[in-house]
C-alpha positions in Angstrom: -17.3 -12.1 -15.2 -15.3 -8.8 -15.3 -16.6 -5.5 -16.8 -14.7 -2.1 -17.3 -15.0 0.5 -15.1 -16.8 3.7 -16.0 -13.7 5.8 -16.3 -13.5 9.7 -16.2 -9.8 9.6 -17.4 -6.5 7.6 -17.2 -3.4 9.6 -17.3 0.4 9.3 -16.0 0.9 11.6 -13.0 4.5 11.1 -12.6 7.0 9.8 -15.0 11.1 9.9 -14.4 12.4 9.2 -17.8 15.1 6.5 -17.6 14.4 5.6 -13.8 11.5 3.3 -12.3 8.8 3.9 -10.0 6.8 1.6 -7.7 4.3 0.9 -4.9 2.1 4.1 -4.5 -0.5 5.0 -1.9 -3.1 8.1 -1.9 -4.8 9.9 0.3 -7.6 12.8 0.4 -7.0 15.2 3.0 -10.0 16.9 4.7 -9.1 20.3 2.9 -9.6 18.2 -0.4 -6.0 18.0 -1.5 -4.9 14.6 -2.8 -1.4 13.3 -1.7 0.3 10.3 -3.2 3.4 8.7 -2.2 5.8 6.2 -4.0 9.5 4.8 -4.4 11.0 6.6 -7.2 14.5 7.4 -9.2 15.0 3.7 -9.1 17.2 1.7 -11.8 14.9 -1.3 -11.2 12.6 -3.3 -9.3 15.0 -4.2 -6.7 18.1 -1.6 -6.2 19.7 0.6 -3.8 18.6 3.7 -5.0 14.9 3.9 -3.9 13.7 7.2 -2.4 10.3 7.8 -0.9 8.7 10.6 -2.9 5.4 12.9 -2.7 3.3 14.6 -5.4 0.0 16.7 -4.6 -3.0 17.7 -6.6 -5.6 20.5 -5.6 -7.9 19.8 -8.2 -9.0 16.2 -7.9 -6.0 14.7 -9.8 -6.4 17.0 -13.1 -3.0 18.1 -12.4 -0.1 17.3 -10.0 3.1 18.8 -8.6 6.7 17.8 -9.4 8.0 14.9 -6.9 9.2 16.0 -3.7 11.7 13.4 -2.1 10.9 13.2 1.4 13.2 10.2 2.4 16.4 9.1 0.9 18.6 7.0 3.2 21.9 5.1 1.9 19.7 1.9 1.2 16.5 1.3 -0.4 13.3 2.9 0.6 10.2 1.0 -0.6 6.6 0.5 0.0 5.3 4.2 1.0 1.8 4.4 2.8 0.2 7.7 3.6 -2.6 8.9 5.7 -4.0 12.1 7.3 -4.7 11.8 11.1 -7.6 13.4 12.7 -5.2 15.9 14.0 -4.4 16.7 10.6 -0.9 15.1 10.8 0.6 13.6 7.6 1.8 10.0 8.3 4.0 8.1 5.8 5.1 4.7 6.3 7.8 2.8 4.5 10.4 0.0 4.7 14.1 0.2 4.2 15.9 -3.0 2.9 19.2 -4.4 1.4 17.6 -7.1 -0.5 19.8 -5.7 -3.7 22.7 -7.4 -2.4 21.5 -10.4 -4.1 22.3 -9.0 -7.4 25.8 -8.9 -8.6 25.4 -5.8 -9.8 25.0 -3.8 -6.6 27.1 -6.2 -4.4 30.1 -3.6 -4.6 28.1 -1.0 -3.3 26.7 -3.1 -0.6 30.4 -3.7 0.7 30.6 0.2 1.5 27.8 0.0 3.9 29.0 -0.3 7.4 27.4 -2.1 10.4 26.4 0.9 11.7 24.6 2.4 8.5 22.8 -0.9 8.5 21.8 -0.8 11.9 20.7 2.9 11.5 18.7 2.5 8.4 17.2 -1.0 8.2 13.7 -1.6 9.1 10.1 -0.5 9.2 9.5 3.3 9.7 6.9 6.4 9.9 7.5 9.9 9.4 5.1 12.7 10.7 4.5 16.1 9.2 2.6 18.7 11.0 2.4 21.2 8.2 0.8 19.2 5.4 3.9 17.5 4.1 6.1 20.6 3.7 8.6 19.4 6.4 8.9 16.2 8.4 10.0 15.1 11.7 12.7 12.3 12.6 11.9 8.8 11.4 10.2 6.5 13.8 10.7 2.9 13.9 7.8 0.4 14.2 7.4 -3.2 14.0 4.9 -3.5 11.2 5.3 -3.3 7.5 2.8 -3.1 4.6 2.7 -1.4 1.2 -0.3 1.0 2.1 0.6 1.7 5.8 -1.8 2.2 8.6 -5.4 3.6 8.8 -7.0 5.6 11.7 -10.1 4.2 13.5 -12.9 6.1 14.7 -12.0 5.8 18.2 -8.7 7.6 17.4 -6.3 4.9 17.5 -4.1 4.4 14.2 -3.6 0.8 13.6 -1.3 -0.8 11.5 -1.7 -4.5 10.2 1.5 -5.6 8.7 4.6 -8.0 8.7 6.5 -7.8 11.9 8.2 -9.7 14.3 7.1 -11.3 17.4 10.2 -12.9 19.5 12.5 -12.5 16.8 9.9 -14.3 14.2 8.0 -13.4 11.4 4.4 -12.6 12.1 1.5 -10.7 11.1 1.1 -7.9 13.6 -1.5 -5.3 14.4 0.1 -2.4 15.9 -1.5 0.7 17.4 -0.5 4.4 18.3 -2.6 6.3 20.5 -0.8 9.4 20.4 -1.1 10.4 16.6 1.9 8.2 15.4 4.8 9.1 17.9 4.9 6.0 19.6 3.5 2.3 18.5 2.8 -1.0 20.6 1.7 -4.4 19.0 -1.6 -5.3 20.5 -2.5 -8.6 18.3 -1.3 -11.0 15.6 -3.2 -13.0 12.6 -2.5 -16.7 12.4 -1.6 -18.2 9.2 -4.2 -20.8 8.4 -2.6 -24.5 7.9 -3.2 -24.5 4.2 -1.1 -21.4 3.4 1.4 -21.6 6.3 4.0 -22.6 4.1 3.4 -19.8 1.7 2.8 -16.9 4.3 0.3 -14.2 4.5 1.9 -10.6 3.7 1.2 -7.2 2.4 -2.0 -6.8 4.3 -4.3 -3.9 4.4 -7.2 -3.2 6.8 -10.6 -1.1 6.9 -13.0 -0.3 9.6 -16.6 -1.2 8.7 -19.7 1.1 9.6 -20.6 -1.1 12.4 -16.8 -1.0 14.0 -15.8 -4.5 12.4 -12.1 -4.5 11.1 -11.6 -6.4 7.9 -8.0 -7.2 6.8 -7.1 -8.5 3.5 -3.5 -10.6 2.7 -1.5 -11.5 -0.1 -0.1 -14.9 -0.2 2.7 -16.7 -1.7 2.5 -19.6 -4.2 4.3 -21.5 -7.1 2.1 -19.7 -9.8 0.2 -16.4 -10.2 -2.8 -18.4 -10.6 -2.5 -19.3 -6.7 -2.3 -15.9 -5.5 -5.9 -15.4 -4.2 -6.3 -12.7 -1.3 -7.2 -14.2 2.3 -9.2 -12.3 4.7 -9.4 -12.3 8.5 -11.7 -10.0 10.8 -11.5 -8.3 14.0 -14.6 -7.5 16.4 -12.2 -6.1 19.2 -10.3 -3.3 17.7 -7.5 -5.3 16.5 -6.5 -7.4 19.4 -7.8 -10.8 18.3 -8.4 -11.9 14.6 -10.5 -14.8 12.9 -8.3 -17.2 11.1 -7.5 -16.0 7.6 -9.7 -17.6 5.0 -9.7 -17.6 1.1 -11.3 -14.9 -0.8 -12.6 -15.2 -4.6 -10.2 -12.2 -5.3 -7.0 -13.2 -7.6 -4.3 -10.5 -7.3 -2.4 -8.6 -4.6 -1.9 -6.4 -2.6 -5.4 -5.6 -1.3 -5.6 -1.9 -0.2 -9.3 -1.3 1.1 -11.4 1.7 1.0 -14.8 2.3 3.0 -16.8 4.3 0.4 -19.3 7.1 1.5 -22.3 4.5 1.1 -20.3 2.1 3.5 -19.6 -0.3 0.7 -16.1 -1.7 0.9 -13.8 -1.3 -2.1 -10.4 -3.3 -2.6 -8.2 -2.6 -5.6 -5.5 -5.2 -6.7 -3.1 -5.7 -9.5 -3.4 -8.9 -11.5 0.0 -10.4 -12.5 -1.4 -13.1 -14.6 -2.5 -12.8 -18.4 -4.6 -10.6 -19.0 -2.6 -8.1 -16.8 -3.9 -5.1 -15.3 -5.5 -3.3 -12.2 -8.7 -4.7 -10.7 -11.5 -3.8 -8.4 -14.2 -5.6 -6.1 -16.5 -4.7 -3.9 -18.5 -5.7 -0.8 -21.8 -4.6 0.4 -22.1 -6.5 3.5 -19.1 -5.7 5.5 -16.7 -8.2 3.8 -19.0 -11.3 4.5 -19.1 -11.6 0.7 -17.2 -10.1 -2.4 -19.0 -9.6 -5.5 -16.0 -11.2 -7.6 -18.8 -12.3 -10.3 -18.7 -8.3 -11.2 -15.1 -7.6 -10.9 -14.1 -4.2 -12.3 -11.1 -4.0 -14.9 -9.8 -0.5 -14.5 -6.6 -0.5 -16.6 -4.8 -3.1 -18.9 -1.1 -3.2 -18.8 1.6 -4.6 -21.2 3.4 -6.9 -18.7 3.1 -8.2 -15.3 5.4 -5.6 -13.6 2.2 -3.6 -12.3 0.1 -2.8 -9.5 -0.2 -1.9 -5.9 -3.2 0.2 -6.5 -4.7 2.5 -3.8 -8.0 4.5 -3.9 -9.4 7.6 -2.5 -13.0 8.8 -2.9 -13.5 12.4 -3.9 -16.4 14.7 -3.0 -18.6 13.7 -6.0 -18.4 10.0 -4.8 -15.9 9.4 -7.9 -13.1 7.4 -7.1 -9.1 7.9 -8.0 -7.0 5.1 -8.2 -3.1 5.1 -8.4 -0.9 2.4 -9.4 2.4 1.8 -11.4 2.8 0.1 -14.7 4.5 0.6 -17.9 2.9 3.2 -20.0 4.7 2.9 -23.5 6.7 0.0 -24.7 10.4 0.4 -23.7 9.9 2.5 -21.1 10.4 1.7 -17.4 7.6 2.1 -15.0 5.5 5.2 -13.9 3.0 6.4 -11.7 -0.6 6.3 -13.3 -4.1 7.2 -12.0 -7.6 6.4 -13.1 -10.5 8.5 -12.0 -13.9 6.4 -12.3 -17.3 6.0 -10.9 -19.4 3.0 -9.8 
């Protein structure tokens, strides 16, 4: 059973006419400012022109700044995540790719990229800002990549659960930083269960529960969207070891997690199966069970090019969730948000 969320409002927060926007993340700073990042100024879902943009709001999402470009490499910059660390540093993550070369329209551009350019820019990255996102340091290479980036734990560590490599082979890695995002070290991995090994876990996100347990959720592949249920793995030792990933009842992806002020866990995800749209689900027992029988419907969408939602809770306990989708027929995708209450 599904039911609509109690929406305060839904609105477009960034539209770039004729251009494509995708894969946003949002965070709320301790000063109460909302910061959202995304890949924008694109021609389409996969192209060479993706740039990492940031928009900000000082009034709980009622109004937003014009987009600020914070990363523009010669290749495609995608899947931006953002957090504010305990020291007040803004940390943005993303990955840069050349998958656009599989499209004949961009092969000529690919031939202009030198080996040196590819080595310099390809990979997974984080950027640090110590002045609220006004200026940024040099990119820092990391092992992990996931659409919504790392999280900070109560012990001060920043932990990144993402797709990376171990001995040159693809793996789900838990990568930590103990120095506010300056350096990173892989401390654990998550095993693919035999039933999903051929499809692979991907696009994970994690949350620390009130008891200190870590809950990670994962997208999986599949021949049809009806098979794309989220998987879950847990860690009781700070991310060093994880339970085998297991099936959940939630259909959609990817799975950004938020621990709410009442300690319930919230996950939001995009549904790319008709009826299309943004969905949400809650757990009141630290992820042991998920209330999929009361799945929330946040916003309908006209097609399956949508999702990658992410949430932040405001001071009044309402929630703001950002996501991307088509707003008006015939347009390319834009950045939208819904403010809602439980």
